[in-house]
C-alpha positions, 0 to 999 in steps of 0.5 A: 498524818503520820502515826507514831508507834510506841515501843511495844507496838513496834515489837514483833511476835518472836514466840512463833516456832517452826515445827518439823513434820512428825516422823513415821516408822516404816516397819517390815513384818515377817512371814513364812514365805518371803525369803531372807535374800529377797528381804535383804535385797529389798533393803539394799535397793528400795531403802538404800541400806548398806549391806551389813545393815540390810542383813542385820535388819533382815535377821531382826525381821526374821527373829523378832517378827518385825523391824523398823527399817526407816524413819521418815515423813508420813508421806514417804513412809506410806510410799515405802509401804506401797512400794514394798507391796508392789515389789513383793507381790509380782514375785509371789511374796506376801511381805508386808510393811506398815507405818506408825508414828515415831 
């Protein structure tokens, strides 16, 4: 026996939407020990910032106490926080980073 579907039964649900993963901010925090040069180099190498952006962000960290240096996925943001610590600590710098929803 062949089942015949009505027009309504043949329609598919087109209301489902694909959502992007929430974005997270990576924030660098100022301290009294970490050098301006180290923060700039970190932004150049770890975050792949152009030199002018790296310098401007370093000034923002210094004068404002913190700066958002990246907006990315939560997983990547948390990885950046760990990388900042693992690069700074062996050099004797207490530089810290944190994450928060964008």
